[in-house]
N, CA, C, O and the ligand as a Tripos MOL2 file, in Angstrom:
@<TRIPOS>MOLECULE
protein
  293   291    74     0     0
PROTEIN
NO_CHARGES

@<TRIPOS>ATOM
      1 N           8.1210  -30.5240   14.1510 N.3       1 MET1
      2 CA          7.1770  -29.6640   13.4570 C.3       1 MET1
      3 C           5.7610  -30.0940   13.7690 C.2       1 MET1
      4 O           5.4430  -31.2830   13.7820 O.2       1 MET1
      5 N           4.9190  -29.1130   14.0200 N.am      2 ALA2
      6 CA          3.5400  -29.4060   14.4000 C.3       2 ALA2
      7 C           2.7540  -29.9140   13.2050 C.2       2 ALA2
      8 O           2.8810  -29.4000   12.0930 O.2       2 ALA2
      9 N           1.9500  -30.9210   13.4520 N.am      3 VAL3
     10 CA          1.1460  -31.5210   12.3810 C.3       3 VAL3
     11 C          -0.3230  -31.4290   12.7960 C.2       3 VAL3
     12 O          -0.6440  -31.7240   13.9470 O.2       3 VAL3
     13 N          -1.2150  -31.0310   11.9030 N.am      4 PRO4
     14 CA         -2.6350  -30.9740   12.2610 C.3       4 PRO4
     15 C          -3.1720  -32.3510   12.6140 C.2       4 PRO4
     16 O          -2.8650  -33.3420   11.9520 O.2       4 PRO4
     17 N          -3.9800  -32.3960   13.6700 N.am      5 LYS5
     18 CA         -4.5160  -33.6740   14.1250 C.3       5 LYS5
     19 C          -5.6770  -34.1350   13.2610 C.2       5 LYS5
     20 O          -5.8440  -35.3260   13.0000 O.2       5 LYS5
     21 N          -6.4740  -33.1720   12.8240 N.am      6 LYS6
     22 CA         -7.6510  -33.4860   12.0070 C.3       6 LYS6
     23 C          -7.5950  -32.7160   10.6930 C.2       6 LYS6
     24 O          -7.1110  -31.5860   10.6390 O.2       6 LYS6
     25 N          -8.0900  -33.3360    9.6530 N.am      7 ARG7
     26 CA         -8.1740  -32.6790    8.3580 C.3       7 ARG7
     27 C          -9.2490  -31.5910    8.4120 C.2       7 ARG7
     28 O         -10.3410  -31.8190    8.9320 O.2       7 ARG7
     29 N          -8.9390  -30.4190    7.8780 N.am      8 THR8
     30 CA         -9.9300  -29.3440    7.8420 C.3       8 THR8
     31 C         -11.0030  -29.6770    6.8180 C.2       8 THR8
     32 O         -10.7010  -29.9770    5.6630 O.2       8 THR8
     33 N         -12.2600  -29.6200    7.2510 N.am      9 SER9
     34 CA        -13.3540  -29.9390    6.3360 C.3       9 SER9
     35 C         -13.5110  -28.8450    5.2920 C.2       9 SER9
     36 O         -13.0400  -27.7220    5.4750 O.2       9 SER9
     37 N         -14.1770  -29.1840    4.2000 N.am     10 LYS10
     38 CA        -14.3950  -28.1960    3.1370 C.3      10 LYS10
     39 C         -15.2090  -27.0170    3.6450 C.2      10 LYS10
     40 O         -14.9570  -25.8710    3.2730 O.2      10 LYS10
     41 N         -16.1950  -27.3070    4.5040 N.am     11 ALA11
     42 CA        -17.0400  -26.2220    5.0060 C.3      11 ALA11
     43 C         -16.2300  -25.2670    5.8750 C.2      11 ALA11
     44 O         -16.3590  -24.0470    5.7630 O.2      11 ALA11
     45 N         -15.3930  -25.8350    6.7420 N.am     12 ARG12
     46 CA        -14.5950  -24.9800    7.6220 C.3      12 ARG12
     47 C         -13.5630  -24.1900    6.8250 C.2      12 ARG12
     48 O         -13.3270  -23.0110    7.0870 O.2      12 ARG12
     49 N         -12.9560  -24.8510    5.8550 N.am     13 ARG13
     50 CA        -11.9800  -24.1710    4.9970 C.3      13 ARG13
     51 C         -12.6430  -23.0240    4.2170 C.2      13 ARG13
     52 O         -12.1040  -21.9200    4.1370 O.2      13 ARG13
     53 N         -13.8150  -23.3070    3.6490 N.am     14 ASP14
     54 CA        -14.4700  -22.2850    2.8300 C.3      14 ASP14
     55 C         -15.0310  -21.1480    3.6880 C.2      14 ASP14
     56 O         -15.0900  -20.0020    3.2440 O.2      14 ASP14
     57 N         -15.4450  -21.4730    4.9330 N.am     15 LYS15
     58 CA        -15.9130  -20.4060    5.8070 C.3      15 LYS15
     59 C         -14.7580  -19.4900    6.2020 C.2      15 LYS15
     60 O         -14.9370  -18.2820    6.3570 O.2      15 LYS15
     61 N         -13.5750  -20.0750    6.3640 N.am     16 ARG16
     62 CA        -12.3990  -19.2490    6.6720 C.3      16 ARG16
     63 C         -12.0580  -18.3570    5.4810 C.2      16 ARG16
     64 O         -11.7760  -17.1710    5.6500 O.2      16 ARG16
     65 N         -12.0850  -18.9280    4.2780 N.am     17 ARG17
     66 CA        -11.7130  -18.1650    3.0890 C.3      17 ARG17
     67 C         -12.7810  -17.1490    2.6890 C.2      17 ARG17
     68 O         -12.5070  -16.2370    1.9080 O.2      17 ARG17
     69 N         -13.9880  -17.3000    3.2140 N.am     18 ALA18
     70 CA        -15.0380  -16.3430    2.8650 C.3      18 ALA18
     71 C         -14.7340  -14.9590    3.4100 C.2      18 ALA18
     72 O         -15.3140  -13.9760    2.9480 O.2      18 ALA18
     73 N         -13.8240  -14.8590    4.3970 N.am     19 THR19
     74 CA        -13.4880  -13.5520    4.9630 C.3      19 THR19
     75 C         -12.2850  -12.9270    4.2820 C.2      19 THR19
     76 O         -11.8500  -11.8440    4.6750 O.2      19 THR19
     77 N         -11.7310  -13.5910    3.2580 N.am     20 HIS20
     78 CA        -10.5060  -13.0990    2.6210 C.3      20 HIS20
     79 C         -10.7910  -12.1860    1.4410 C.2      20 HIS20
     80 O         -10.0060  -12.1210    0.4960 O.2      20 HIS20
     81 N         -11.8880  -11.4960    1.4930 N.am     21 LYS21
     82 CA        -12.2340  -10.6260    0.3750 C.3      21 LYS21
     83 C         -11.3330   -9.3860    0.3750 C.2      21 LYS21
     84 O         -11.0700   -8.7940    1.4210 O.2      21 LYS21
     85 N         -10.8730   -9.0120   -0.8020 N.am     22 ILE22
     86 CA        -10.0290   -7.8140   -0.9150 C.3      22 ILE22
     87 C         -10.9300   -6.5920   -0.9490 C.2      22 ILE22
     88 O         -12.0300   -6.6200   -1.5010 O.2      22 ILE22
     89 N         -10.4440   -5.5330   -0.3540 N.am     23 SER23
     90 CA        -11.2380   -4.3080   -0.2980 C.3      23 SER23
     91 C         -10.4160   -3.1600   -0.8670 C.2      23 SER23
     92 O          -9.1870   -3.2120   -0.9200 O.2      23 SER23
     93 N         -11.1220   -2.1330   -1.2840 N.am     24 ALA24
     94 CA        -10.4410   -0.9750   -1.8570 C.3      24 ALA24
     95 C          -9.6760   -0.2470   -0.7570 C.2      24 ALA24
     96 O         -10.1490   -0.1800    0.3780 O.2      24 ALA24
     97 N          -8.5100    0.2970   -1.0710 N.am     25 PRO25
     98 CA         -7.7460    1.0120   -0.0460 C.3      25 PRO25
     99 C          -8.4400    2.3020    0.3530 C.2      25 PRO25
    100 O          -9.0740    2.9620   -0.4710 O.2      25 PRO25
    101 N          -8.3140    2.6520    1.6190 N.am     26 ARG26
    102 CA         -8.8930    3.9090    2.1050 C.3      26 ARG26
    103 C          -8.0160    5.0630    1.6380 C.2      26 ARG26
    104 O          -6.7900    5.0190    1.7390 O.2      26 ARG26
    105 N          -8.6610    6.0750    1.1340 N.am     27 LEU27
    106 CA         -7.9310    7.2220    0.6220 C.3      27 LEU27
    107 C          -8.3150    8.4630    1.4180 C.2      27 LEU27
    108 O          -9.4910    8.7360    1.6570 O.2      27 LEU27
    109 N          -7.3010    9.1940    1.8150 N.am     28 ASN28
    110 CA         -7.5350   10.5120    2.3880 C.3      28 ASN28
    111 C          -7.1480   11.5530    1.3410 C.2      28 ASN28
    112 O          -6.4600   11.2380    0.3710 O.2      28 ASN28
    113 N          -7.5870   12.7770    1.5370 N.am     29 SER29
    114 CA         -7.2190   13.8300    0.6050 C.3      29 SER29
    115 C          -6.0050   14.5710    1.1490 C.2      29 SER29
    116 O          -5.8740   14.7960    2.3520 O.2      29 SER29
    117 N          -5.1260   14.9410    0.2310 N.am     30 CYS30
    118 CA         -3.9190   15.6720    0.6070 C.3      30 CYS30
    119 C          -4.3110   17.0420    1.1600 C.2      30 CYS30
    120 O          -5.1280   17.7280    0.5460 O.2      30 CYS30
    121 N          -3.7570   17.4620    2.2980 N.am     31 PRO31
    122 CA         -4.1290   18.7760    2.8380 C.3      31 PRO31
    123 C          -3.6580   19.9290    1.9740 C.2      31 PRO31
    124 O          -4.2030   21.0290    2.0710 O.2      31 PRO31
    125 N          -2.6590   19.7060    1.1280 N.am     32 ARG32
    126 CA         -2.1900   20.8160    0.2980 C.3      32 ARG32
    127 C          -2.8930   20.8480   -1.0600 C.2      32 ARG32
    128 O          -3.4820   21.8640   -1.4270 O.2      32 ARG32
    129 N          -2.8330   19.7180   -1.8240 N.am     33 CYS33
    130 CA         -3.3730   19.7510   -3.1860 C.3      33 CYS33
    131 C          -4.7240   19.0480   -3.2790 C.2      33 CYS33
    132 O          -5.3340   19.0400   -4.3480 O.2      33 CYS33
    133 N          -5.2090   18.4530   -2.1760 N.am     34 HIS34
    134 CA         -6.5400   17.8410   -2.1080 C.3      34 HIS34
    135 C          -6.7250   16.6990   -3.1050 C.2      34 HIS34
    136 O          -7.8560   16.4020   -3.4890 O.2      34 HIS34
    137 N          -5.6600   16.0650   -3.5240 N.am     35 SER35
    138 CA         -5.7680   14.8860   -4.3690 C.3      35 SER35
    139 C          -5.8250   13.6520   -3.4710 C.2      35 SER35
    140 O          -5.3050   13.6840   -2.3560 O.2      35 SER35
    141 N          -6.4440   12.5690   -3.9340 N.am     36 PRO36
    142 CA         -6.5160   11.3600   -3.1030 C.3      36 PRO36
    143 C          -5.1290   10.8110   -2.8210 C.2      36 PRO36
    144 O          -4.2630   10.7910   -3.6960 O.2      36 PRO36
    145 N          -4.9330   10.3720   -1.6000 N.am     37 ARG37
    146 CA         -3.6000    9.9880   -1.1420 C.3      37 ARG37
    147 C          -3.7780    8.9290   -0.0500 C.2      37 ARG37
    148 O          -4.7010    9.0260    0.7590 O.2      37 ARG37
    149 N          -2.9180    7.9380   -0.0220 N.am     38 LEU38
    150 CA         -2.9730    6.9230    1.0140 C.3      38 LEU38
    151 C          -2.5710    7.5430    2.3530 C.2      38 LEU38
    152 O          -1.6640    8.3740    2.3980 O.2      38 LEU38
    153 N          -3.2370    7.1480    3.4450 N.am     39 PRO39
    154 CA         -2.8630    7.6890    4.7360 C.3      39 PRO39
    155 C          -1.4510    7.2620    5.1450 C.2      39 PRO39
    156 O          -1.0250    6.1490    4.8390 O.2      39 PRO39
    157 N          -0.7450    8.1250    5.8190 N.am     40 HIS40
    158 CA          0.6150    7.9010    6.3150 C.3      40 HIS40
    159 C           1.6020    7.7100    5.1710 C.2      40 HIS40
    160 O           2.6230    7.0420    5.3320 O.2      40 HIS40
    161 N           1.2940    8.3070    4.0020 N.am     41 ARG41
    162 CA          2.2040    8.2290    2.8640 C.3      41 ARG41
    163 C           2.4680    9.6350    2.3450 C.2      41 ARG41
    164 O           1.6660   10.5490    2.5400 O.2      41 ARG41
    165 N           3.6100    9.7870    1.6800 N.am     42 VAL42
    166 CA          3.9130   11.0570    1.0320 C.3      42 VAL42
    167 C           2.9780   11.2020   -0.1630 C.2      42 VAL42
    168 O           2.7300   10.2400   -0.8890 O.2      42 VAL42
    169 N           2.4600   12.4190   -0.3620 N.am     43 CYS43
    170 CA          1.5620   12.6560   -1.4840 C.3      43 CYS43
    171 C           2.3230   12.4980   -2.7920 C.2      43 CYS43
    172 O           3.3450   13.1580   -2.9770 O.2      43 CYS43
    173 N           1.8610   11.6380   -3.7160 N.am     44 PRO44
    174 CA          2.5990   11.4450   -4.9720 C.3      44 PRO44
    175 C           2.4650   12.6250   -5.9210 C.2      44 PRO44
    176 O           3.2340   12.7250   -6.8780 O.2      44 PRO44
    177 N           1.5140   13.5190   -5.6880 N.am     45 VAL45
    178 CA          1.2990   14.6430   -6.6110 C.3      45 VAL45
    179 C           2.1990   15.8150   -6.2270 C.2      45 VAL45
    180 O           2.9640   16.3070   -7.0560 O.2      45 VAL45
    181 N           2.1120   16.2650   -4.9770 N.am     46 CYS46
    182 CA          2.8810   17.4350   -4.5820 C.3      46 CYS46
    183 C           4.1010   17.0740   -3.7390 C.2      46 CYS46
    184 O           4.9270   17.9450   -3.4640 O.2      46 CYS46
    185 N           4.2380   15.8090   -3.3180 N.am     47 GLY47
    186 CA          5.4420   15.3870   -2.6190 C.3      47 GLY47
    187 C           5.5840   15.9420   -1.2260 C.2      47 GLY47
    188 O           6.7010   16.1690   -0.7610 O.2      47 GLY47
    189 N           4.4640   16.1680   -0.5440 N.am     48 THR48
    190 CA          4.5490   16.7070    0.8090 C.3      48 THR48
    191 C           4.0670   15.6700    1.8060 C.2      48 THR48
    192 O           3.2790   14.7860    1.4700 O.2      48 THR48
    193 N           4.5480   15.7860    3.0340 N.am     49 TYR49
    194 CA          4.0720   14.9510    4.1300 C.3      49 TYR49
    195 C           4.1130   15.7980    5.3960 C.2      49 TYR49
    196 O           5.1310   16.4170    5.7080 O.2      49 TYR49
    197 N           3.0110   15.8190    6.1110 N.am     50 ALA50
    198 CA          2.8770   16.5670    7.3640 C.3      50 ALA50
    199 C           3.2160   18.0370    7.1670 C.2      50 ALA50
    200 O           3.8480   18.6570    8.0230 O.2      50 ALA50
    201 N           2.7900   18.5950    6.0300 N.am     51 GLY51
    202 CA          2.9320   20.0190    5.8180 C.3      51 GLY51
    203 C           4.2660   20.4710    5.2590 C.2      51 GLY51
    204 O           4.4250   21.6470    4.9320 O.2      51 GLY51
    205 N           5.2450   19.5550    5.1380 N.am     52 ARG52
    206 CA          6.5360   19.9710    4.5850 C.3      52 ARG52
    207 C           6.8350   19.1670    3.3380 C.2      52 ARG52
    208 O           6.3440   18.0510    3.1700 O.2      52 ARG52
    209 N           7.6440   19.7440    2.4650 N.am     53 GLU53
    210 CA          7.9580   19.0940    1.1920 C.3      53 GLU53
    211 C           9.0530   18.0630    1.4120 C.2      53 GLU53
    212 O          10.1340   18.3830    1.9070 O.2      53 GLU53
    213 N           8.7630   16.8360    1.0430 N.am     54 VAL54
    214 CA          9.7060   15.7440    1.2570 C.3      54 VAL54
    215 C          10.4100   15.3990   -0.0460 C.2      54 VAL54
    216 O          11.6120   15.1350   -0.0610 O.2      54 VAL54
    217 N           9.6430   15.4010   -1.1540 N.am     55 ILE55
    218 CA         10.1980   15.0740   -2.4490 C.3      55 ILE55
    219 C          10.2090   16.3440   -3.2790 C.2      55 ILE55
    220 O           9.2320   17.0940   -3.2850 O.2      55 ILE55
    221 N          11.3140   16.5910   -3.9860 N.am     56 SER56
    222 CA         11.3860   17.7900   -4.8100 C.3      56 SER56
    223 C          10.4670   17.6430   -6.0110 C.2      56 SER56
    224 O          10.0380   16.5330   -6.3280 O.2      56 SER56
    225 N          10.1570   18.7500   -6.6870 N.am     57 HIS57
    226 CA          9.1360   18.7520   -7.7310 C.3      57 HIS57
    227 C           9.5310   17.9040   -8.9300 C.2      57 HIS57
    228 O           8.6720   17.2920   -9.5670 O.2      57 HIS57
    229 N          10.8400   17.8600   -9.2490 N.am     58 GLU58
    230 CA         11.2660   17.0750  -10.4180 C.3      58 GLU58
    231 C          10.9640   15.5940  -10.1890 C.2      58 GLU58
    232 O          10.5010   14.8970  -11.0920 O.2      58 GLU58
    233 N          11.2340   15.1250   -8.9660 N.am     59 ILE59
    234 CA         11.0370   13.7040   -8.6850 C.3      59 ILE59
    235 C           9.5490   13.4330   -8.4710 C.2      59 ILE59
    236 O           9.0570   12.3610   -8.8230 O.2      59 ILE59
    237 N           8.8380   14.3920   -7.8990 N.am     60 ALA60
    238 CA          7.4390   14.1640   -7.5450 C.3      60 ALA60
    239 C           6.5590   14.0360   -8.7820 C.2      60 ALA60
    240 O           5.5080   13.3980   -8.7260 O.2      60 ALA60
    241 N           6.9800   14.6420   -9.9150 N.am     61 GLU61
    242 CA          6.1460   14.5560  -11.1020 C.3      61 GLU61
    243 C           6.1520   13.1580  -11.7000 C.2      61 GLU61
    244 O           5.1640   12.7260  -12.2940 O.2      61 GLU61
    245 N           7.2790   12.4460  -11.5420 N.am     62 GLN62
    246 CA          7.3550   11.0990  -12.1140 C.3      62 GLN62
    247 C           6.6090   10.1160  -11.2090 C.2      62 GLN62
    248 O           6.5810   10.2930   -9.9920 O.2      62 GLN62
    249 N           6.0150    9.0950  -11.7910 N.am     63 PRO63
    250 CA          5.3070    8.1080  -10.9730 C.3      63 PRO63
    251 C           6.2650    7.3420  -10.0750 C.2      63 PRO63
    252 O           7.3570    6.9470  -10.4850 O.2      63 PRO63
    253 N           5.8240    7.1460   -8.8410 N.am     64 ALA64
    254 CA          6.6770    6.4440   -7.8810 C.3      64 ALA64
    255 C           6.5580    4.9450   -8.0990 C.2      64 ALA64
    256 O           5.5700    4.3250   -7.7050 O.2      64 ALA64
    257 N           7.5570    4.3800   -8.7200 N.am     65 GLY65
    258 CA          7.5400    2.9430   -8.9640 C.3      65 GLY65
    259 C           8.9280    2.4760   -9.3380 C.2      65 GLY65
    260 O           9.7550    3.2580   -9.8060 O.2      65 GLY65
    261 N           9.1730    1.2150   -9.1330 N.am     66 GLY66
    262 CA         10.4940    0.6830   -9.4720 C.3      66 GLY66
    263 C          11.5550    1.2170   -8.5410 C.2      66 GLY66
    264 O          11.7080    0.7240   -7.4240 O.2      66 GLY66
    265 N          12.2860    2.2130   -8.9840 N.am     67 GLY67
    266 CA         13.3110    2.7910   -8.1520 C.3      67 GLY67
    267 C          14.4720    1.8500   -7.9150 C.2      67 GLY67
    268 O          15.0140    1.7810   -6.8120 O.2      67 GLY67
    269 N          14.8480    1.1290   -8.9520 N.am     68 SER68
    270 CA         15.9240    0.1580   -8.7770 C.3      68 SER68
    271 C          17.2690    0.8390   -8.9410 C.2      68 SER68
    272 O          17.6160    1.3190  -10.0200 O.2      68 SER68
    273 N          18.0160    0.8730   -7.8510 N.am     69 ALA69
    274 CA         19.3520    1.4600   -7.9070 C.3      69 ALA69
    275 C          20.4010    0.3720   -7.7680 C.2      69 ALA69
    276 O          21.5080    0.6040   -7.2820 O.2      69 ALA69
    277 N          20.0260   -0.8210   -8.2080 N.am     70 GLY70
    278 CA         20.9330   -1.9610   -8.0250 C.3      70 GLY70
    279 C          21.9260   -2.0740   -9.1730 C.2      70 GLY70
    280 O          21.5870   -2.4990  -10.2770 O.2      70 GLY70
    281 N          23.1410   -1.6870   -8.8840 N.am     71 ALA71
    282 CA         24.2130   -1.8370   -9.8650 C.3      71 ALA71
    283 C          25.1250   -2.9550   -9.3870 C.2      71 ALA71
    284 O          26.1790   -2.7280   -8.7920 O.2      71 ALA71
    285 N          24.6830   -4.1520   -9.6690 N.am     72 GLU72
    286 CA         25.4560   -5.2940   -9.1750 C.3      72 GLU72
    287 C          26.5720   -5.6770  -10.1470 C.2      72 GLU72
    288 O          26.4330   -5.5540  -11.3640 O.2      72 GLU72
    289 N          27.6460   -6.1300   -9.5920 N.am     73 GLY73
    290 CA         28.7570   -6.6250  -10.3920 C.3      73 GLY73
    291 C          29.6940   -5.6160  -10.9160 C.2      73 GLY73
    292 O          30.6560   -5.9650  -11.6010 O.2      73 GLY73
    293 ZN         -0.5790   16.7010   -2.3910 Zn       74 ZN74
@<TRIPOS>BOND
     1     1     2 1
     2     2     3 1
     3     3     4 2
     4     3     5 am
     5     5     6 1
     6     6     7 1
     7     7     8 2
     8     7     9 am
     9     9    10 1
    10    10    11 1
    11    11    12 2
    12    11    13 am
    13    13    14 1
    14    14    15 1
    15    15    16 2
    16    15    17 am
    17    17    18 1
    18    18    19 1
    19    19    20 2
    20    19    21 am
    21    21    22 1
    22    22    23 1
    23    23    24 2
    24    23    25 am
    25    25    26 1
    26    26    27 1
    27    27    28 2
    28    27    29 am
    29    29    30 1
    30    30    31 1
    31    31    32 2
    32    31    33 am
    33    33    34 1
    34    34    35 1
    35    35    36 2
    36    35    37 am
    37    37    38 1
    38    38    39 1
    39    39    40 2
    40    39    41 am
    41    41    42 1
    42    42    43 1
    43    43    44 2
    44    43    45 am
    45    45    46 1
    46    46    47 1
    47    47    48 2
    48    47    49 am
    49    49    50 1
    50    50    51 1
    51    51    52 2
    52    51    53 am
    53    53    54 1
    54    54    55 1
    55    55    56 2
    56    55    57 am
    57    57    58 1
    58    58    59 1
    59    59    60 2
    60    59    61 am
    61    61    62 1
    62    62    63 1
    63    63    64 2
    64    63    65 am
    65    65    66 1
    66    66    67 1
    67    67    68 2
    68    67    69 am
    69    69    70 1
    70    70    71 1
    71    71    72 2
    72    71    73 am
    73    73    74 1
    74    74    75 1
    75    75    76 2
    76    75    77 am
    77    77    78 1
    78    78    79 1
    79    79    80 2
    80    79    81 am
    81    81    82 1
    82    82    83 1
    83    83    84 2
    84    83    85 am
    85    85    86 1
    86    86    87 1
    87    87    88 2
    88    87    89 am
    89    89    90 1
    90    90    91 1
    91    91    92 2
    92    91    93 am
    93    93    94 1
    94    94    95 1
    95    95    96 2
    96    95    97 am
    97    97    98 1
    98    98    99 1
    99    99   100 2
   100    99   101 am
   101   101   102 1
   102   102   103 1
   103   103   104 2
   104   103   105 am
   105   105   106 1
   106   106   107 1
   107   107   108 2
   108   107   109 am
   109   109   110 1
   110   110   111 1
   111   111   112 2
   112   111   113 am
   113   113   114 1
   114   114   115 1
   115   115   116 2
   116   115   117 am
   117   117   118 1
   118   118   119 1
   119   119   120 2
   120   119   121 am
   121   121   122 1
   122   122   123 1
   123   123   124 2
   124   123   125 am
   125   125   126 1
   126   126   127 1
   127   127   128 2
   128   127   129 am
   129   129   130 1
   130   130   131 1
   131   131   132 2
   132   131   133 am
   133   133   134 1
   134   134   135 1
   135   135   136 2
   136   135   137 am
   137   137   138 1
   138   138   139 1
   139   139   140 2
   140   139   141 am
   141   141   142 1
   142   142   143 1
   143   143   144 2
   144   143   145 am
   145   145   146 1
   146   146   147 1
   147   147   148 2
   148   147   149 am
   149   149   150 1
   150   150   151 1
   151   151   152 2
   152   151   153 am
   153   153   154 1
   154   154   155 1
   155   155   156 2
   156   155   157 am
   157   157   158 1
   158   158   159 1
   159   159   160 2
   160   159   161 am
   161   161   162 1
   162   162   163 1
   163   163   164 2
   164   163   165 am
   165   165   166 1
   166   166   167 1
   167   167   168 2
   168   167   169 am
   169   169   170 1
   170   170   171 1
   171   171   172 2
   172   171   173 am
   173   173   174 1
   174   174   175 1
   175   175   176 2
   176   175   177 am
   177   177   178 1
   178   178   179 1
   179   179   180 2
   180   179   181 am
   181   181   182 1
   182   182   183 1
   183   183   184 2
   184   183   185 am
   185   185   186 1
   186   186   187 1
   187   187   188 2
   188   187   189 am
   189   189   190 1
   190   190   191 1
   191   191   192 2
   192   191   193 am
   193   193   194 1
   194   194   195 1
   195   195   196 2
   196   195   197 am
   197   197   198 1
   198   198   199 1
   199   199   200 2
   200   199   201 am
   201   201   202 1
   202   202   203 1
   203   203   204 2
   204   203   205 am
   205   205   206 1
   206   206   207 1
   207   207   208 2
   208   207   209 am
   209   209   210 1
   210   210   211 1
   211   211   212 2
   212   211   213 am
   213   213   214 1
   214   214   215 1
   215   215   216 2
   216   215   217 am
   217   217   218 1
   218   218   219 1
   219   219   220 2
   220   219   221 am
   221   221   222 1
   222   222   223 1
   223   223   224 2
   224   223   225 am
   225   225   226 1
   226   226   227 1
   227   227   228 2
   228   227   229 am
   229   229   230 1
   230   230   231 1
   231   231   232 2
   232   231   233 am
   233   233   234 1
   234   234   235 1
   235   235   236 2
   236   235   237 am
   237   237   238 1
   238   238   239 1
   239   239   240 2
   240   239   241 am
   241   241   242 1
   242   242   243 1
   243   243   244 2
   244   243   245 am
   245   245   246 1
   246   246   247 1
   247   247   248 2
   248   247   249 am
   249   249   250 1
   250   250   251 1
   251   251   252 2
   252   251   253 am
   253   253   254 1
   254   254   255 1
   255   255   256 2
   256   255   257 am
   257   257   258 1
   258   258   259 1
   259   259   260 2
   260   259   261 am
   261   261   262 1
   262   262   263 1
   263   263   264 2
   264   263   265 am
   265   265   266 1
   266   266   267 1
   267   267   268 2
   268   267   269 am
   269   269   270 1
   270   270   271 1
   271   271   272 2
   272   271   273 am
   273   273   274 1
   274   274   275 1
   275   275   276 2
   276   275   277 am
   277   277   278 1
   278   278   279 1
   279   279   280 2
   280   279   281 am
   281   281   282 1
   282   282   283 1
   283   283   284 2
   284   283   285 am
   285   285   286 1
   286   286   287 1
   287   287   288 2
   288   287   289 am
   289   289   290 1
   290   290   291 1
   291   291   292 2
@<TRIPOS>SUBSTRUCTURE
     1 MET1         2 RESIDUE 1 A MET
     2 ALA2         6 RESIDUE 1 A ALA
     3 VAL3        10 RESIDUE 1 A VAL
     4 PRO4        14 RESIDUE 1 A PRO
     5 LYS5        18 RESIDUE 1 A LYS
     6 LYS6        22 RESIDUE 1 A LYS
     7 ARG7        26 RESIDUE 1 A ARG
     8 THR8        30 RESIDUE 1 A THR
     9 SER9        34 RESIDUE 1 A SER
    10 LYS10       38 RESIDUE 1 A LYS
    11 ALA11       42 RESIDUE 1 A ALA
    12 ARG12       46 RESIDUE 1 A ARG
    13 ARG13       50 RESIDUE 1 A ARG
    14 ASP14       54 RESIDUE 1 A ASP
    15 LYS15       58 RESIDUE 1 A LYS
    16 ARG16       62 RESIDUE 1 A ARG
    17 ARG17       66 RESIDUE 1 A ARG
    18 ALA18       70 RESIDUE 1 A ALA
    19 THR19       74 RESIDUE 1 A THR
    20 HIS20       78 RESIDUE 1 A HIS
    21 LYS21       82 RESIDUE 1 A LYS
    22 ILE22       86 RESIDUE 1 A ILE
    23 SER23       90 RESIDUE 1 A SER
    24 ALA24       94 RESIDUE 1 A ALA
    25 PRO25       98 RESIDUE 1 A PRO
    26 ARG26      102 RESIDUE 1 A ARG
    27 LEU27      106 RESIDUE 1 A LEU
    28 ASN28      110 RESIDUE 1 A ASN
    29 SER29      114 RESIDUE 1 A SER
    30 CYS30      118 RESIDUE 1 A CYS
    31 PRO31      122 RESIDUE 1 A PRO
    32 ARG32      126 RESIDUE 1 A ARG
    33 CYS33      130 RESIDUE 1 A CYS
    34 HIS34      134 RESIDUE 1 A HIS
    35 SER35      138 RESIDUE 1 A SER
    36 PRO36      142 RESIDUE 1 A PRO
    37 ARG37      146 RESIDUE 1 A ARG
    38 LEU38      150 RESIDUE 1 A LEU
    39 PRO39      154 RESIDUE 1 A PRO
    40 HIS40      158 RESIDUE 1 A HIS
    41 ARG41      162 RESIDUE 1 A ARG
    42 VAL42      166 RESIDUE 1 A VAL
    43 CYS43      170 RESIDUE 1 A CYS
    44 PRO44      174 RESIDUE 1 A PRO
    45 VAL45      178 RESIDUE 1 A VAL
    46 CYS46      182 RESIDUE 1 A CYS
    47 GLY47      186 RESIDUE 1 A GLY
    48 THR48      190 RESIDUE 1 A THR
    49 TYR49      194 RESIDUE 1 A TYR
    50 ALA50      198 RESIDUE 1 A ALA
    51 GLY51      202 RESIDUE 1 A GLY
    52 ARG52      206 RESIDUE 1 A ARG
    53 GLU53      210 RESIDUE 1 A GLU
    54 VAL54      214 RESIDUE 1 A VAL
    55 ILE55      218 RESIDUE 1 A ILE
    56 SER56      222 RESIDUE 1 A SER
    57 HIS57      226 RESIDUE 1 A HIS
    58 GLU58      230 RESIDUE 1 A GLU
    59 ILE59      234 RESIDUE 1 A ILE
    60 ALA60      238 RESIDUE 1 A ALA
    61 GLU61      242 RESIDUE 1 A GLU
    62 GLN62      246 RESIDUE 1 A GLN
    63 PRO63      250 RESIDUE 1 A PRO
    64 ALA64      254 RESIDUE 1 A ALA
    65 GLY65      258 RESIDUE 1 A GLY
    66 GLY66      262 RESIDUE 1 A GLY
    67 GLY67      266 RESIDUE 1 A GLY
    68 SER68      270 RESIDUE 1 A SER
    69 ALA69      274 RESIDUE 1 A ALA
    70 GLY70      278 RESIDUE 1 A GLY
    71 ALA71      282 RESIDUE 1 A ALA
    72 GLU72      286 RESIDUE 1 A GLU
    73 GLY73      290 RESIDUE 1 A GLY
    74 ZN74       293 GROUP 0 **** ****
């Protein structure tokens, strides 16, 4: 296993971490309902992607989260 030869100084460490700032996600508007939507994602409001409906309206109304279908045991 590779081992660092020299200890990273505080200045070098902090200069590296200075670029780790979190930024707000870029949002595009949905071409159908014009609501903010992440690029390359299905619209959570109308459930469409690339002009066609991917998620039916019943599922699209509920917030997309969790989705645990794990029935173990
Ligand atoms: Zn939409």
